[in-house]
KEFI-160610 format. One record per residue: x, y, z of N, C-alpha, C in turn. Coordinates in steps of 0.1 Angstrom, whole numbers, always signed. Each point is the difference from the previous one (the first is absolute). Layout:
N
@n_u=X | n_v=Y | n_w=Z | ca_u=X | ca_v=Y | ca_w=Z | c_u=X | c_v=Y | c_w=Z
...
This chain:
147
@n_u=-206 | n_v=+163 | n_w=-259 | ca_u=+17 | ca_v=+1 | ca_w=+5 | c_u=+0 | c_v=-2 | c_w=+13
@n_u=-6 | n_v=+6 | n_w=+8 | ca_u=+5 | ca_v=-2 | ca_w=+17 | c_u=+0 | c_v=-13 | c_w=+1
@n_u=-9 | n_v=-9 | n_w=-4 | ca_u=+0 | ca_v=-14 | ca_w=+6 | c_u=+10 | c_v=-8 | c_w=-7
@n_u=+3 | n_v=+5 | n_w=-13 | ca_u=+11 | ca_v=-7 | ca_w=-6 | c_u=+14 | c_v=+2 | c_w=+10
@n_u=+1 | n_v=+14 | n_w=+4 | ca_u=+15 | ca_v=+2 | ca_w=+8 | c_u=-1 | c_v=-6 | c_w=+14
@n_u=-13 | n_v=-3 | n_w=+4 | ca_u=-1 | ca_v=-6 | ca_w=+13 | c_u=+3 | c_v=-16 | c_w=-2
@n_u=-6 | n_v=-4 | n_w=-10 | ca_u=+4 | ca_v=-16 | ca_w=-2 | c_u=+16 | c_v=+2 | c_w=-2
@n_u=+9 | n_v=+6 | n_w=-6 | ca_u=+11 | ca_v=+1 | ca_w=-2 | c_u=+7 | c_v=+1 | c_w=+10
@n_u=-3 | n_v=+8 | n_w=+11 | ca_u=+5 | ca_v=+4 | ca_w=+13 | c_u=-2 | c_v=-12 | c_w=+6
@n_u=-9 | n_v=-5 | n_w=+1 | ca_u=-6 | ca_v=-12 | ca_w=+11 | c_u=+10 | c_v=-11 | c_w=-8
@n_u=+3 | n_v=-6 | n_w=-13 | ca_u=+5 | ca_v=-8 | ca_w=-3 | c_u=+16 | c_v=+3 | c_w=+6
@n_u=+6 | n_v=+13 | n_w=-5 | ca_u=+12 | ca_v=+4 | ca_w=+2 | c_u=+4 | c_v=-4 | c_w=+17
@n_u=-11 | n_v=+6 | n_w=+9 | ca_u=+4 | ca_v=-8 | ca_w=+11 | c_u=+0 | c_v=-10 | c_w=+6
@n_u=-8 | n_v=-11 | n_w=-7 | ca_u=+1 | ca_v=-12 | ca_w=+3 | c_u=+17 | c_v=-5 | c_w=-5
@n_u=+3 | n_v=+6 | n_w=-10 | ca_u=+16 | ca_v=-3 | ca_w=-6 | c_u=+7 | c_v=+4 | c_w=+13
@n_u=-2 | n_v=+14 | n_w=+5 | ca_u=+12 | ca_v=+5 | ca_w=+12 | c_u=-1 | c_v=-12 | c_w=+8
@n_u=-13 | n_v=-3 | n_w=+8 | ca_u=+2 | ca_v=-7 | ca_w=+10 | c_u=+5 | c_v=-15 | c_w=-3
@n_u=-4 | n_v=-7 | n_w=-10 | ca_u=+9 | ca_v=-15 | ca_w=-8 | c_u=+12 | c_v=+5 | c_w=+1
@n_u=+7 | n_v=+9 | n_w=-7 | ca_u=+14 | ca_v=+4 | ca_w=-3 | c_u=+8 | c_v=+2 | c_w=+16
@n_u=-8 | n_v=+7 | n_w=+7 | ca_u=+7 | ca_v=+1 | ca_w=+13 | c_u=+1 | c_v=-12 | c_w=+7
@n_u=-12 | n_v=-6 | n_w=+1 | ca_u=-1 | ca_v=-16 | ca_w=+8 | c_u=+8 | c_v=-7 | c_w=-7
@n_u=+6 | n_v=-4 | n_w=-10 | ca_u=+10 | ca_v=-8 | ca_w=-10 | c_u=+9 | c_v=+3 | c_w=+7
@n_u=+7 | n_v=+15 | n_w=-2 | ca_u=+15 | ca_v=+4 | ca_w=+8 | c_u=+2 | c_v=-5 | c_w=+13
@n_u=-12 | n_v=+2 | n_w=+7 | ca_u=+0 | ca_v=-5 | ca_w=+16 | c_u=+2 | c_v=-13 | c_w=+2
@n_u=-8 | n_v=-10 | n_w=-6 | ca_u=+3 | ca_v=-13 | ca_w=-2 | c_u=+14 | c_v=-4 | c_w=-4
@n_u=+5 | n_v=+4 | n_w=-9 | ca_u=+14 | ca_v=-5 | ca_w=-6 | c_u=+9 | c_v=+4 | c_w=+10
@n_u=+0 | n_v=+11 | n_w=+6 | ca_u=+9 | ca_v=+9 | ca_w=+12 | c_u=-1 | c_v=-12 | c_w=+12
@n_u=-14 | n_v=-6 | n_w=+2 | ca_u=+2 | ca_v=-6 | ca_w=+12 | c_u=+5 | c_v=-15 | c_w=-6
@n_u=-2 | n_v=-5 | n_w=-10 | ca_u=+6 | ca_v=-10 | ca_w=-6 | c_u=+16 | c_v=-2 | c_w=+1
@n_u=+7 | n_v=+13 | n_w=-2 | ca_u=+13 | ca_v=-1 | ca_w=-1 | c_u=+5 | c_v=+3 | c_w=+15
@n_u=-10 | n_v=+6 | n_w=+7 | ca_u=+5 | ca_v=-1 | ca_w=+17 | c_u=-2 | c_v=-12 | c_w=+5
@n_u=-10 | n_v=-8 | n_w=-2 | ca_u=+0 | ca_v=-17 | ca_w=+6 | c_u=+11 | c_v=-7 | c_w=-11
@n_u=+6 | n_v=+3 | n_w=-10 | ca_u=+10 | ca_v=-9 | ca_w=-7 | c_u=+14 | c_v=+5 | c_w=+9
@n_u=+2 | n_v=+13 | n_w=+1 | ca_u=+11 | ca_v=+5 | ca_w=+6 | c_u=+2 | c_v=-5 | c_w=+16
@n_u=-12 | n_v=-4 | n_w=+7 | ca_u=+0 | ca_v=-5 | ca_w=+13 | c_u=-1 | c_v=-14 | c_w=+1
@n_u=+2 | n_v=-6 | n_w=-12 | ca_u=-2 | ca_v=-17 | ca_w=-1 | c_u=-11 | c_v=-8 | c_w=+5
@n_u=-11 | n_v=+5 | n_w=-4 | ca_u=-15 | ca_v=-4 | ca_w=-1 | c_u=+1 | c_v=-10 | c_w=-9
@n_u=-9 | n_v=-8 | n_w=+1 | ca_u=+1 | ca_v=-12 | ca_w=-7 | c_u=-4 | c_v=+4 | c_w=-16
@n_u=+2 | n_v=-10 | n_w=-9 | ca_u=-1 | ca_v=+4 | ca_w=-14 | c_u=-14 | c_v=+3 | c_w=-4
@n_u=-6 | n_v=-9 | n_w=+9 | ca_u=-15 | ca_v=-2 | ca_w=-6 | c_u=-7 | c_v=+14 | c_w=+5
@n_u=+2 | n_v=+7 | n_w=+11 | ca_u=-1 | ca_v=+11 | ca_w=+6 | c_u=+1 | c_v=+11 | c_w=-10
@n_u=+11 | n_v=+1 | n_w=-6 | ca_u=+5 | ca_v=+14 | ca_w=-7 | c_u=-7 | c_v=-5 | c_w=-13
@n_u=+0 | n_v=-11 | n_w=-6 | ca_u=-8 | ca_v=-4 | ca_w=-12 | c_u=-13 | c_v=+5 | c_w=+3
@n_u=-10 | n_v=-2 | n_w=+8 | ca_u=-13 | ca_v=+2 | ca_w=+4 | c_u=+1 | c_v=+18 | c_w=-1
@n_u=+6 | n_v=+5 | n_w=+8 | ca_u=-2 | ca_v=+15 | ca_w=-1 | c_u=+6 | c_v=+5 | c_w=-15
@n_u=+11 | n_v=-5 | n_w=-4 | ca_u=+4 | ca_v=+4 | ca_w=-13 | c_u=-11 | c_v=-2 | c_w=-10
@n_u=-8 | n_v=-11 | n_w=+1 | ca_u=-12 | ca_v=-5 | ca_w=-10 | c_u=-12 | c_v=+12 | c_w=+0
@n_u=-1 | n_v=+6 | n_w=+14 | ca_u=-8 | ca_v=+7 | ca_w=+0 | c_u=+2 | c_v=+18 | c_w=-5
@n_u=+15 | n_v=+1 | n_w=+2 | ca_u=+5 | ca_v=+14 | ca_w=-8 | c_u=+0 | c_v=-3 | c_w=-15
@n_u=+1 | n_v=-11 | n_w=-4 | ca_u=+1 | ca_v=+0 | ca_w=-17 | c_u=-16 | c_v=+0 | c_w=-2
@n_u=-7 | n_v=-9 | n_w=+7 | ca_u=-18 | ca_v=+3 | ca_w=-6 | c_u=-2 | c_v=+16 | c_w=+1
@n_u=+6 | n_v=+8 | n_w=+13 | ca_u=-9 | ca_v=+14 | ca_w=-1 | c_u=+9 | c_v=+6 | c_w=-12
@n_u=+12 | n_v=-4 | n_w=-4 | ca_u=+5 | ca_v=+8 | ca_w=-11 | c_u=-9 | c_v=-2 | c_w=-12
@n_u=-2 | n_v=-13 | n_w=-3 | ca_u=-7 | ca_v=-3 | ca_w=-13 | c_u=-13 | c_v=+9 | c_w=+2
@n_u=-7 | n_v=-1 | n_w=+10 | ca_u=-16 | ca_v=+6 | ca_w=+2 | c_u=+3 | c_v=+15 | c_w=-3
@n_u=+11 | n_v=+5 | n_w=+6 | ca_u=+6 | ca_v=+15 | ca_w=-5 | c_u=-1 | c_v=+5 | c_w=-11
@n_u=+7 | n_v=-11 | n_w=-7 | ca_u=+1 | ca_v=+4 | ca_w=-14 | c_u=-12 | c_v=+1 | c_w=-8
@n_u=-7 | n_v=-9 | n_w=+4 | ca_u=-15 | ca_v=-2 | ca_w=-9 | c_u=-7 | c_v=+14 | c_w=+6
@n_u=+0 | n_v=+4 | n_w=+12 | ca_u=-8 | ca_v=+14 | ca_w=+5 | c_u=+7 | c_v=+10 | c_w=-10
@n_u=+15 | n_v=+2 | n_w=+0 | ca_u=+5 | ca_v=+11 | ca_w=-8 | c_u=-4 | c_v=+1 | c_w=-13
@n_u=-6 | n_v=-12 | n_w=-5 | ca_u=-2 | ca_v=+0 | ca_w=-15 | c_u=-16 | c_v=-2 | c_w=+1
@n_u=-6 | n_v=+4 | n_w=+9 | ca_u=-14 | ca_v=-1 | ca_w=-1 | c_u=-7 | c_v=-12 | c_w=-4
@n_u=+6 | n_v=-12 | n_w=+5 | ca_u=-3 | ca_v=-16 | ca_w=-3 | c_u=-10 | c_v=-3 | c_w=+13
@n_u=-8 | n_v=-9 | n_w=-3 | ca_u=-1 | ca_v=-7 | ca_w=+15 | c_u=+5 | c_v=-13 | c_w=+3
@n_u=+8 | n_v=-1 | n_w=+10 | ca_u=+3 | ca_v=-16 | ca_w=+1 | c_u=-12 | c_v=-7 | c_w=+7
@n_u=-2 | n_v=-8 | n_w=-7 | ca_u=-13 | ca_v=-10 | ca_w=+2 | c_u=+2 | c_v=-9 | c_w=+7
@n_u=+14 | n_v=-9 | n_w=+2 | ca_u=+0 | ca_v=-10 | ca_w=+8 | c_u=+17 | c_v=+4 | c_w=+3
@n_u=+3 | n_v=-6 | n_w=+11 | ca_u=+12 | ca_v=+5 | ca_w=+4 | c_u=+12 | c_v=-13 | c_w=-1
@n_u=-4 | n_v=-8 | n_w=-5 | ca_u=+12 | ca_v=-12 | ca_w=-4 | c_u=+9 | c_v=+8 | c_w=-7
@n_u=+13 | n_v=-7 | n_w=-3 | ca_u=+10 | ca_v=+6 | ca_w=-8 | c_u=-4 | c_v=+1 | c_w=-16
@n_u=-5 | n_v=-11 | n_w=-3 | ca_u=-5 | ca_v=-3 | ca_w=-13 | c_u=-7 | c_v=+12 | c_w=-5
@n_u=-13 | n_v=+1 | n_w=+5 | ca_u=-9 | ca_v=+12 | ca_w=-3 | c_u=+6 | c_v=+13 | c_w=+0
@n_u=+7 | n_v=+3 | n_w=+13 | ca_u=+5 | ca_v=+12 | ca_w=+1 | c_u=+9 | c_v=+3 | c_w=-12
@n_u=+9 | n_v=-9 | n_w=-3 | ca_u=+9 | ca_v=+4 | ca_w=-14 | c_u=-7 | c_v=-2 | c_w=-10
@n_u=-11 | n_v=-4 | n_w=-2 | ca_u=-7 | ca_v=+0 | ca_w=-13 | c_u=-4 | c_v=+13 | c_w=+1
@n_u=-6 | n_v=+7 | n_w=+9 | ca_u=-6 | ca_v=+16 | ca_w=+4 | c_u=+13 | c_v=+6 | c_w=-4
@n_u=+10 | n_v=+0 | n_w=+5 | ca_u=+14 | ca_v=+11 | ca_w=-4 | c_u=+4 | c_v=-3 | c_w=-12
@n_u=-1 | n_v=-11 | n_w=-6 | ca_u=+4 | ca_v=+0 | ca_w=-13 | c_u=-6 | c_v=+6 | c_w=-13
@n_u=-13 | n_v=+4 | n_w=+7 | ca_u=-9 | ca_v=+9 | ca_w=-9 | c_u=+5 | c_v=+14 | c_w=-1
@n_u=+9 | n_v=+3 | n_w=+11 | ca_u=+4 | ca_v=+14 | ca_w=-1 | c_u=+13 | c_v=+4 | c_w=-1
@n_u=+8 | n_v=-9 | n_w=+3 | ca_u=+14 | ca_v=+3 | ca_w=-1 | c_u=+8 | c_v=-14 | c_w=-5
@n_u=+11 | n_v=+4 | n_w=-5 | ca_u=+8 | ca_v=-14 | ca_w=-2 | c_u=+9 | c_v=-3 | c_w=+10
@n_u=+0 | n_v=-13 | n_w=+2 | ca_u=+6 | ca_v=-5 | ca_w=+12 | c_u=+11 | c_v=-11 | c_w=-7
@n_u=+11 | n_v=+2 | n_w=+5 | ca_u=+10 | ca_v=-9 | ca_w=-5 | c_u=-1 | c_v=-17 | c_w=+1
@n_u=-3 | n_v=-6 | n_w=-12 | ca_u=-4 | ca_v=-14 | ca_w=+0 | c_u=+5 | c_v=-8 | c_w=+12
@n_u=+14 | n_v=+0 | n_w=+4 | ca_u=+5 | ca_v=-11 | ca_w=+11 | c_u=-6 | c_v=+5 | c_w=+12
@n_u=-5 | n_v=+16 | n_w=+2 | ca_u=-7 | ca_v=+2 | ca_w=+16 | c_u=-13 | c_v=-3 | c_w=-3
@n_u=-7 | n_v=-1 | n_w=-12 | ca_u=-13 | ca_v=-5 | ca_w=-1 | c_u=+0 | c_v=-13 | c_w=+4
@n_u=+6 | n_v=-9 | n_w=-7 | ca_u=+2 | ca_v=-14 | ca_w=+4 | c_u=+4 | c_v=-2 | c_w=+15
@n_u=+7 | n_v=+7 | n_w=+4 | ca_u=+6 | ca_v=-2 | ca_w=+13 | c_u=-14 | c_v=+2 | c_w=+12
@n_u=-8 | n_v=+10 | n_w=-4 | ca_u=-10 | ca_v=+8 | ca_w=+12 | c_u=-12 | c_v=-14 | c_w=-2
@n_u=-4 | n_v=-4 | n_w=-14 | ca_u=-8 | ca_v=-9 | ca_w=-2 | c_u=+1 | c_v=-11 | c_w=+6
@n_u=+15 | n_v=-5 | n_w=+4 | ca_u=+5 | ca_v=-12 | ca_w=+4 | c_u=-7 | c_v=-1 | c_w=+13
@n_u=+0 | n_v=+11 | n_w=+6 | ca_u=-3 | ca_v=+2 | ca_w=+16 | c_u=-12 | c_v=-9 | c_w=+1
@n_u=-11 | n_v=+1 | n_w=-7 | ca_u=-14 | ca_v=-7 | ca_w=+2 | c_u=+3 | c_v=-15 | c_w=+4
@n_u=+9 | n_v=-6 | n_w=-6 | ca_u=+6 | ca_v=-15 | ca_w=+3 | c_u=+0 | c_v=+0 | c_w=+12
@n_u=+7 | n_v=+9 | n_w=+9 | ca_u=+1 | ca_v=-2 | ca_w=+14 | c_u=-8 | c_v=+7 | c_w=+8
@n_u=-7 | n_v=+10 | n_w=-3 | ca_u=-8 | ca_v=+9 | ca_w=+9 | c_u=-13 | c_v=+2 | c_w=-6
@n_u=-6 | n_v=-8 | n_w=-6 | ca_u=-14 | ca_v=+7 | ca_w=-6 | c_u=-12 | c_v=+2 | c_w=+8
@n_u=+3 | n_v=+8 | n_w=+12 | ca_u=-12 | ca_v=+2 | ca_w=+9 | c_u=-10 | c_v=+8 | c_w=-4
@n_u=+2 | n_v=+7 | n_w=-10 | ca_u=-10 | ca_v=+11 | ca_w=-4 | c_u=-8 | c_v=-7 | c_w=-14
@n_u=-1 | n_v=-15 | n_w=-1 | ca_u=-6 | ca_v=-6 | ca_w=-14 | c_u=-13 | c_v=-3 | c_w=+6
@n_u=-9 | n_v=+3 | n_w=-7 | ca_u=-16 | ca_v=-3 | ca_w=+0 | c_u=-1 | c_v=-15 | c_w=+0
@n_u=+8 | n_v=-6 | n_w=-9 | ca_u=-3 | ca_v=-13 | ca_w=-2 | c_u=+9 | c_v=-10 | c_w=+6
@n_u=+10 | n_v=+2 | n_w=+1 | ca_u=+12 | ca_v=-9 | ca_w=+7 | c_u=+6 | c_v=+5 | c_w=+11
@n_u=-5 | n_v=+2 | n_w=+10 | ca_u=+9 | ca_v=+7 | ca_w=+12 | c_u=+12 | c_v=-9 | c_w=+2
@n_u=+10 | n_v=+4 | n_w=+2 | ca_u=+13 | ca_v=-7 | ca_w=+1 | c_u=+6 | c_v=+8 | c_w=+10
@n_u=+8 | n_v=-6 | n_w=+12 | ca_u=+13 | ca_v=+9 | ca_w=+4 | c_u=+8 | c_v=-11 | c_w=+4
@n_u=+12 | n_v=+1 | n_w=-10 | ca_u=+13 | ca_v=-8 | ca_w=+3 | c_u=+9 | c_v=+5 | c_w=+10
@n_u=+10 | n_v=-10 | n_w=+2 | ca_u=+11 | ca_v=+7 | ca_w=+3 | c_u=+13 | c_v=+4 | c_w=-6
@n_u=+3 | n_v=+15 | n_w=+0 | ca_u=+11 | ca_v=+5 | ca_w=-6 | c_u=+14 | c_v=-9 | c_w=+2
@n_u=+8 | n_v=+0 | n_w=-7 | ca_u=+13 | ca_v=-5 | ca_w=+2 | c_u=+9 | c_v=+13 | c_w=+3
@n_u=+11 | n_v=+0 | n_w=+9 | ca_u=+7 | ca_v=+9 | ca_w=+2 | c_u=+4 | c_v=+8 | c_w=-13
@n_u=+1 | n_v=-2 | n_w=-12 | ca_u=+5 | ca_v=+6 | ca_w=-12 | c_u=-12 | c_v=+6 | c_w=-5
@n_u=-12 | n_v=-2 | n_w=+5 | ca_u=-11 | ca_v=+6 | ca_w=-5 | c_u=-1 | c_v=+17 | c_w=+7
@n_u=+6 | n_v=-1 | n_w=+10 | ca_u=+3 | ca_v=+15 | ca_w=+9 | c_u=+7 | c_v=+6 | c_w=-9
@n_u=+9 | n_v=-2 | n_w=-4 | ca_u=+11 | ca_v=+9 | ca_w=-6 | c_u=-5 | c_v=+4 | c_w=-16
@n_u=-8 | n_v=-10 | n_w=-5 | ca_u=-7 | ca_v=+2 | ca_w=-12 | c_u=-10 | c_v=+10 | c_w=+0
@n_u=-10 | n_v=-2 | n_w=+12 | ca_u=-9 | ca_v=+10 | ca_w=+2 | c_u=+3 | c_v=+13 | c_w=+2
@n_u=+8 | n_v=+0 | n_w=+9 | ca_u=+8 | ca_v=+15 | ca_w=+2 | c_u=+6 | c_v=+7 | c_w=-14
@n_u=+5 | n_v=-6 | n_w=-6 | ca_u=+7 | ca_v=+3 | ca_w=-13 | c_u=-12 | c_v=+3 | c_w=-9
@n_u=-10 | n_v=-5 | n_w=-1 | ca_u=-10 | ca_v=+3 | ca_w=-8 | c_u=-5 | c_v=+14 | c_w=+5
@n_u=-3 | n_v=+3 | n_w=+15 | ca_u=-8 | ca_v=+12 | ca_w=+4 | c_u=+12 | c_v=+11 | c_w=-6
@n_u=+11 | n_v=-2 | n_w=+1 | ca_u=+11 | ca_v=+10 | ca_w=-4 | c_u=-3 | c_v=+4 | c_w=-13
@n_u=-1 | n_v=-11 | n_w=-11 | ca_u=-1 | ca_v=+1 | ca_w=-10 | c_u=-16 | c_v=+9 | c_w=-5
@n_u=-10 | n_v=-5 | n_w=+10 | ca_u=-13 | ca_v=+4 | ca_w=-6 | c_u=-1 | c_v=+17 | c_w=+5
@n_u=+7 | n_v=+3 | n_w=+10 | ca_u=+0 | ca_v=+12 | ca_w=+5 | c_u=+8 | c_v=+9 | c_w=-10
@n_u=+8 | n_v=-4 | n_w=-9 | ca_u=+6 | ca_v=+8 | ca_w=-11 | c_u=-11 | c_v=+1 | c_w=-10
@n_u=-9 | n_v=-7 | n_w=+0 | ca_u=-11 | ca_v=+1 | ca_w=-12 | c_u=-8 | c_v=+13 | c_w=+1
@n_u=-2 | n_v=+7 | n_w=+13 | ca_u=-5 | ca_v=+13 | ca_w=+0 | c_u=+2 | c_v=+11 | c_w=-6
@n_u=-6 | n_v=+8 | n_w=-7 | ca_u=+5 | ca_v=+9 | ca_w=-10 | c_u=-4 | c_v=+15 | c_w=+11
@n_u=+15 | n_v=+2 | n_w=+8 | ca_u=-2 | ca_v=+11 | ca_w=+8 | c_u=-5 | c_v=+12 | c_w=-8
@n_u=+3 | n_v=+4 | n_w=-11 | ca_u=-7 | ca_v=+11 | ca_w=-7 | c_u=-12 | c_v=+1 | c_w=-1
@n_u=-6 | n_v=-14 | n_w=-2 | ca_u=-15 | ca_v=+1 | ca_w=-2 | c_u=-6 | c_v=+3 | c_w=+15
@n_u=+6 | n_v=-7 | n_w=+7 | ca_u=-6 | ca_v=+4 | ca_w=+14 | c_u=+2 | c_v=+13 | c_w=+4
@n_u=+11 | n_v=+8 | n_w=+2 | ca_u=+1 | ca_v=+12 | ca_w=+1 | c_u=-12 | c_v=+13 | c_w=-10
@n_u=+0 | n_v=-9 | n_w=-9 | ca_u=-10 | ca_v=+8 | ca_w=-13 | c_u=-14 | c_v=+1 | c_w=+7
@n_u=-5 | n_v=-12 | n_w=+6 | ca_u=-12 | ca_v=-1 | ca_w=+3 | c_u=-2 | c_v=+6 | c_w=+12
@n_u=+10 | n_v=-1 | n_w=+10 | ca_u=-1 | ca_v=+6 | ca_w=+14 | c_u=-1 | c_v=+18 | c_w=-4
@n_u=+9 | n_v=+3 | n_w=-10 | ca_u=+0 | ca_v=+15 | ca_w=+0 | c_u=-15 | c_v=+3 | c_w=-7
@n_u=-4 | n_v=-8 | n_w=-9 | ca_u=-12 | ca_v=+5 | ca_w=-7 | c_u=-12 | c_v=-3 | c_w=+9
@n_u=+1 | n_v=-9 | n_w=+9 | ca_u=-12 | ca_v=+1 | ca_w=+11 | c_u=-1 | c_v=+12 | c_w=+12
@n_u=+12 | n_v=+4 | n_w=+4 | ca_u=+3 | ca_v=+11 | ca_w=+6 | c_u=-7 | c_v=+15 | c_w=-5
@n_u=+4 | n_v=+3 | n_w=-15 | ca_u=-4 | ca_v=+7 | ca_w=-9 | c_u=-17 | c_v=+0 | c_w=+2
@n_u=-5 | n_v=-11 | n_w=-5 | ca_u=-15 | ca_v=-2 | ca_w=+2 | c_u=-4 | c_v=+2 | c_w=+14
@n_u=+4 | n_v=-3 | n_w=+10 | ca_u=-5 | ca_v=+1 | ca_w=+14 | c_u=-3 | c_v=+15 | c_w=+1
@n_u=+9 | n_v=+12 | n_w=-4 | ca_u=-1 | ca_v=+12 | ca_w=+1 | c_u=-9 | c_v=+6 | c_w=-6
């Protein structure tokens, strides 16, 4: 029982780190955008935020994200939550621009200015997928078990 608790706590700690990092990357992307940085810089930072959000969702539901391209992450996320079809399609389309985590076909294209707005919107939509009640419940449960 104690080992099971420690594994759950460890996975939730990983969730907390990824979730916190995703918010920080998105905040930085917003700052860059507000300061007039190149669209490609904003896109790159926001893409890190999106990746971290998807990894956090995996950890929240005790799933291991085996590959960090968007298609593989979405395959895992879809196993645990319902993702709106259009958002799912949009996220997966990013691998056509920015498939740097692919094991088979490394590819780093150049995002268009419109891609910056798209990925910022995707980050906002994915942020809304997090079940805050579940997160609070797990936090409380872990606090109780720590005592």
